[in-house]
C-alpha positions as CSV (number, residue, x, y, z in Angstrom):
1,M,0.0,0.0,0.0
2,I,1.2,3.5,-0.9
3,Y,-0.2,6.5,1.0
4,L,-0.4,9.6,-1.3
5,V,-0.7,12.6,1.0
6,Q,-2.2,15.6,-0.8
7,C,-1.6,19.0,0.7
8,D,-3.4,21.2,-1.8
9,P,-6.6,20.5,-3.7
10,E,-4.9,22.1,-6.8
11,V,-1.9,19.8,-6.6
12,P,-3.1,16.3,-7.3
13,A,-1.1,13.1,-7.8
14,G,-1.4,13.4,-11.6
15,T,0.4,10.6,-13.4
16,I,1.3,8.8,-10.2
17,T,-2.2,7.3,-9.8
18,E,-2.3,6.2,-13.4
19,W,1.1,4.5,-13.1
20,L,0.2,2.9,-9.8
21,R,-2.9,1.4,-11.3
22,S,-0.9,0.1,-14.3
23,N,1.4,-1.7,-11.9
24,D,-1.5,-3.0,-9.9
25,T,-0.1,-1.3,-6.8
26,P,-2.7,-0.5,-4.2
27,F,-2.8,3.1,-3.0
28,R,-4.8,5.4,-0.8
29,I,-5.1,9.2,-1.3
30,L,-5.1,11.1,2.0
31,R,-6.4,14.6,1.7
32,A,-4.5,16.3,4.4
33,F,-5.7,19.7,3.3
34,S,-9.3,18.8,4.3
35,E,-8.1,17.7,7.8
36,E,-8.4,14.0,6.9
37,P,-6.7,12.0,9.6
38,L,-3.4,10.5,8.6
39,P,-2.8,6.9,9.7
40,A,0.5,5.7,11.1
41,P,2.9,5.1,8.2
42,D,2.8,1.5,7.0
43,I,6.2,-0.2,7.4
44,S,5.2,-2.7,4.8
45,G,4.3,0.0,2.3
46,A,5.5,3.5,1.3
47,A,4.4,7.1,1.4
48,I,4.5,10.0,-1.1
49,V,3.8,13.5,0.0
50,L,2.8,15.9,-2.8
51,G,3.3,19.6,-3.3
52,G,1.3,22.7,-2.4
53,S,1.1,26.4,-2.7
54,M,1.8,26.9,1.0
55,G,5.2,26.9,2.7
56,V,6.5,24.7,5.4
57,N,6.3,27.5,8.0
58,D,2.7,28.4,7.2
59,V,1.3,26.2,10.0
60,G,-0.7,29.1,11.4
61,R,-2.7,29.4,8.1
62,Y,-2.6,25.7,7.4
63,P,-2.7,23.8,10.7
64,F,-2.8,20.4,8.9
65,L,0.9,20.9,8.1
66,S,1.7,20.0,11.7
67,T,0.0,16.6,11.1
68,V,1.9,16.0,7.9
69,K,5.2,16.9,9.6
70,S,4.4,14.4,12.4
71,F,3.5,11.7,9.8
72,I,6.9,12.3,8.0
73,R,8.9,12.2,11.3
74,E,7.2,8.9,12.2
75,A,8.0,7.5,8.7
76,A,11.6,8.5,9.1
77,D,11.7,6.8,12.5
78,L,10.3,3.6,11.0
79,N,12.5,3.8,7.8
80,V,9.4,3.7,5.6
81,P,10.1,4.3,1.9
82,F,9.3,7.9,1.3
83,L,9.1,10.3,-1.6
84,G,8.5,14.0,-1.0
85,I,7.7,16.1,-4.1
86,C,8.3,19.9,-4.0
87,L,6.5,21.0,-0.8
88,G,6.7,17.3,0.2
89,G,10.5,17.4,-0.2
90,Q,10.7,20.7,1.7
91,L,8.5,19.1,4.5
92,L,10.9,16.2,4.6
93,A,13.9,18.5,4.9
94,D,12.1,20.5,7.6
95,A,11.1,17.4,9.6
96,L,14.7,16.2,9.5
97,G,15.9,19.5,10.9
98,A,17.1,21.3,7.8
99,H,16.2,24.9,7.0
100,V,13.7,25.7,4.2
101,H,14.1,29.1,2.5
102,S,11.1,31.2,1.6
103,G,11.3,33.0,-1.8
104,R,14.7,31.7,-2.6
105,Y,16.0,29.9,-5.7
106,G,12.5,29.6,-7.2
107,E,11.8,28.1,-10.6
108,K,8.8,27.9,-12.9
109,G,8.4,25.9,-16.1
110,V,10.6,23.3,-17.7
111,H,14.2,23.3,-16.4
112,L,17.0,20.9,-16.9
113,V,18.3,19.0,-13.9
114,K,21.6,17.2,-13.8
115,L,22.5,14.2,-11.7
116,L,25.5,14.4,-9.4
117,E,28.0,11.6,-8.9
118,P,26.3,10.0,-5.9
119,A,23.2,9.5,-8.1
120,V,25.0,7.2,-10.5
121,A,24.7,4.3,-8.1
122,D,21.4,5.5,-6.5
123,P,18.5,3.2,-7.3
124,L,16.0,6.0,-7.6
125,F,17.8,7.4,-10.6
126,S,18.7,4.1,-12.2
127,G,18.3,4.3,-16.0
128,I,17.6,8.1,-15.9
129,P,19.8,10.4,-18.1
130,A,22.5,12.4,-16.5
131,V,20.7,15.6,-17.6
132,F,16.9,15.5,-17.9
133,S,13.9,17.8,-18.3
134,T,11.7,18.5,-15.2
135,F,8.7,20.7,-14.5
136,Q,9.3,23.2,-11.7
137,W,6.8,25.3,-9.8
138,H,8.3,26.5,-6.5
139,D,9.3,29.7,-4.8
140,D,10.9,28.1,-1.8
141,S,13.9,25.7,-1.5
142,F,15.4,23.3,1.0
143,E,18.8,23.0,2.6
144,L,20.1,19.5,3.1
145,P,19.4,17.6,6.3
146,R,22.4,16.5,8.3
147,G,23.6,13.2,6.9
148,A,21.6,13.5,3.6
149,V,23.2,12.9,0.2
150,L,22.7,15.4,-2.6
151,L,21.7,13.7,-5.8
152,A,20.7,16.3,-8.3
153,S,21.0,20.0,-9.1
154,S,20.0,22.7,-11.5
155,D,21.5,26.0,-12.5
156,T,19.0,28.0,-10.5
157,C,18.4,25.7,-7.6
158,A,21.3,23.7,-6.4
159,H,19.3,21.3,-4.2
160,Q,17.0,19.3,-6.5
161,A,17.0,15.9,-4.9
162,F,18.4,14.2,-1.8
163,R,18.4,10.9,-0.1
164,Y,18.2,10.4,3.6
165,G,19.1,7.0,4.9
166,A,18.5,4.2,2.5
167,R,14.9,4.8,1.3
168,M,13.8,8.4,1.9
169,Y,13.9,11.0,-0.9
170,G,13.1,14.6,-1.3
171,L,12.6,16.2,-4.7
172,Q,12.3,19.9,-5.6
173,F,10.9,19.2,-9.1
174,H,7.5,17.7,-10.1
175,P,7.6,14.3,-11.7
176,E,3.8,13.9,-11.5
177,V,2.3,16.7,-13.5
178,T,0.1,16.2,-16.6
179,R,-0.6,18.6,-19.4
180,E,-3.9,19.5,-17.7
181,I,-2.1,20.3,-14.4
182,V,0.5,22.4,-16.1
183,A,-2.3,24.4,-17.9
184,S,-4.1,24.9,-14.6
185,W,-1.0,26.2,-12.8
186,T,0.3,28.4,-15.6
187,R,-3.1,30.2,-15.8
188,C,-2.4,31.4,-12.3
189,S,1.0,32.9,-13.3
190,D,1.5,36.6,-12.7
191,D,3.3,36.9,-16.0
192,E,0.6,37.6,-18.7
193,A,2.8,36.0,-21.4
194,S,3.8,33.0,-19.5
195,P,0.8,30.7,-19.5
196,V,1.0,30.0,-23.3
197,R,4.8,29.9,-23.3
198,L,5.2,27.6,-20.3
199,L,2.5,25.2,-21.5
200,E,4.0,25.1,-25.0
201,E,7.4,24.5,-23.6
202,Y,6.1,21.6,-21.5
203,I,4.4,20.0,-24.5
204,R,7.6,20.1,-26.5
205,R,9.4,18.2,-23.7
206,E,6.4,16.1,-22.7
207,E,7.5,12.8,-24.1
208,S,11.0,12.7,-22.5
209,Y,9.5,14.2,-19.3
210,L,6.9,11.4,-19.0
211,T,9.5,8.7,-19.7
212,V,11.8,10.0,-16.9
213,S,8.9,10.4,-14.5
214,R,7.6,6.9,-15.1
215,N,11.1,5.4,-14.6
216,L,11.5,7.4,-11.4
217,L,8.3,6.1,-10.0
218,V,9.0,2.5,-11.0
219,N,12.4,2.8,-9.4
220,F,10.7,4.0,-6.2
221,L,8.3,1.1,-6.2
222,R,11.3,-1.2,-6.5
223,I,13.0,0.5,-3.6
224,A,9.8,0.0,-1.5
225,C,9.8,-3.7,-2.6
226,L,6.3,-3.2,-4.0
227,I,7.2,-4.5,-7.5
228,A,10.0,-6.8,-8.7
């Protein structure tokens, strides 16, 4: 069983649910934003925490973030396979004691990310090109938790992916978006010219983006011992 923790109604799991179904992997979506209780992390499964428009320090406006942080800390204590995406990665960093910057190293749209030397032997990035296209939609960025291994970087945001322990990962980029999600997010951009430009740029890179995204999720399922 994979728990998909959704922090924002506008930031769904996207392609992840499609690919989980195609692999016959059972999953449950937990809508943390609606104060849905979060169960204890399942040591025989895995957890994915999705992104959101809020920041890790916005607990006053979004009290459910405290529940999500507790869920992540418990997952870390139990060594549950974990994947944090954008805000989810920032929440993982925060839960592990690292600082998350507000309004620093932000990126929007398609950006290239390069794997660093430790990623060569890391199972999450097995079979993924050394440089690949990602979709980014963040204003904040995380520092590395003590003991974490930096796996990927971009020109604008040096901390794109890290591993903590053997099976916990934080990503700054979004491997889950669809064309419809990109269209929805870009319509909210404060740059009048950007919605069309950003969507067109995503569509040009969509095929390679989806290939990498699927490979990354399959790799995570293997790390979690949920598929062979």
